[in-house]
C-alpha positions in Angstrom: -35.6 71.9 -15.6 -33.8 70.8 -12.8 -30.3 72.1 -11.8 -27.4 70.3 -9.8 -25.5 72.6 -7.6 -21.7 72.9 -8.9 -19.5 70.2 -7.4 -15.9 68.8 -7.3 -15.2 66.1 -9.4 -14.6 64.3 -6.1 -18.2 64.6 -5.5 -19.6 63.0 -8.8 -21.2 59.9 -7.0 -23.7 62.3 -5.5 -24.3 64.0 -8.4 -24.7 60.9 -10.5 -27.4 59.5 -7.7 -29.4 62.9 -7.9 -29.5 62.6 -11.7 -30.3 58.6 -11.7 -33.3 59.5 -9.4 -34.2 62.6 -11.8 -34.0 60.3 -14.9 -35.3 56.8 -13.9 -38.3 57.1 -16.0 -36.7 57.4 -19.3 -34.0 54.9 -21.0 -32.5 57.5 -23.3 -30.2 60.2 -21.6 -28.4 62.6 -23.6 -24.9 63.9 -22.4 -23.9 67.2 -23.5 -21.0 69.3 -22.8 -18.1 70.6 -24.0 -14.9 68.4 -25.0 -13.6 67.6 -21.6 -16.5 68.5 -19.4 -16.7 65.5 -17.8 -19.4 63.3 -19.7 -17.2 59.9 -20.0 -16.4 60.6 -16.0 -20.0 61.0 -15.4 -21.1 57.8 -17.2 -18.3 56.1 -15.3 -20.0 57.2 -11.8 -23.4 56.5 -13.5 -22.4 52.9 -14.1 -20.8 52.6 -10.7 -24.2 53.5 -9.4 -26.1 51.5 -11.0 -24.0 48.3 -10.3 -22.1 47.8 -13.6 -19.7 45.1 -13.5 -17.5 45.5 -16.2 -15.0 48.4 -16.9 -16.4 51.6 -18.2 -14.5 53.5 -21.0 -15.2 55.9 -23.9 -16.9 54.5 -26.9 -15.0 57.1 -29.0 -13.6 54.5 -31.8 -16.1 51.9 -31.2 -19.1 54.2 -31.3 -21.0 52.3 -28.7 -20.4 49.9 -25.6 -22.4 47.4 -23.6 -22.4 47.4 -19.9 -23.9 44.8 -18.1 -25.1 45.4 -14.4 -25.0 43.3 -11.2 -28.9 42.8 -11.6 -28.7 41.7 -15.0 -29.7 44.7 -17.0 -27.9 46.1 -20.0 -26.6 49.5 -20.7 -25.6 51.3 -23.8 -23.1 54.1 -23.8 -22.6 56.1 -27.2 -20.0 58.4 -28.0 -21.3 59.8 -31.4 -18.5 62.4 -31.9 -16.8 60.5 -34.7 -20.1 59.7 -37.1 -20.0 61.7 -39.9 -23.4 60.9 -40.9 -26.7 59.2 -40.2 -26.1 56.5 -42.7 -23.2 55.3 -40.1 -26.0 55.7 -37.3 -27.8 52.8 -38.9 -24.9 51.0 -39.8 -24.4 50.5 -36.3 -28.0 50.0 -35.3 -28.5 52.8 -33.3 -32.4 52.3 -33.9 -32.4 48.9 -32.3 -30.4 50.0 -29.6 -32.8 53.0 -28.8 -36.0 51.0 -29.1 -34.3 48.4 -26.8 -35.7 49.5 -23.6 -32.6 49.5 -22.2 -30.6 52.4 -20.9 -28.8 54.6 -23.4 -26.4 57.2 -22.5 -25.6 59.0 -25.5 -22.8 61.6 -25.9 -22.7 64.2 -28.8 -26.5 63.2 -29.3 -26.8 66.1 -31.9 -25.3 63.9 -34.8 -28.1 61.8 -34.3 -30.8 64.1 -33.1 -33.0 62.9 -36.2 -33.2 59.4 -35.0 -34.0 60.2 -31.1 -37.3 59.0 -29.9 -39.7 61.9 -28.3 -39.2 60.9 -24.7 -35.6 61.5 -23.5 -33.4 63.3 -20.5 -30.9 65.7 -21.7 -28.2 66.1 -19.1 -26.1 69.3 -19.5 -22.4 69.3 -17.9 -20.8 72.5 -17.7 -17.1 73.4 -16.2 -17.6 76.3 -13.8 -15.3 78.4 -11.6 -12.2 76.4 -10.0 -12.9 73.3 -12.1 -16.3 72.2 -10.7 -19.1 71.0 -12.9 -22.7 72.0 -13.1 -25.4 69.8 -14.4 -29.0 70.6 -15.8 -31.7 68.1 -16.6 -34.4 69.1 -19.0 -37.2 67.0 -20.5 -37.2 66.4 -24.3 -36.1 70.0 -25.4 -34.4 70.8 -28.7 -31.1 69.3 -29.1 
């Protein structure tokens, strides 16, 4: 497990850089945290650092958004909060996205836990004192 020291949301870019360095060998990144912890804000910072050329926004209603980087790479951003069953995940083709080799950033991954591959990074975001955020990164742990 690796912990990133608590940071202000204004410093989220440096935290994103650190996570990118830690997680670059894996294409499945699970983002966990309470509602309002900053998961989507963190995805925006990651996207900016990776050179995403389109607008990053929460895929709460679409479940998955696709972004392209200036290098031509694809990133998929999932928000599984609204999924009511694994069947819904199958309907949107989650397995194809996960098998694509593209970076998949998944909020609320517990909703699709049984579909996740054996190799992933789990990024946990917690709000700590004074509105700061703390991040821990772990390898292939139960969600």
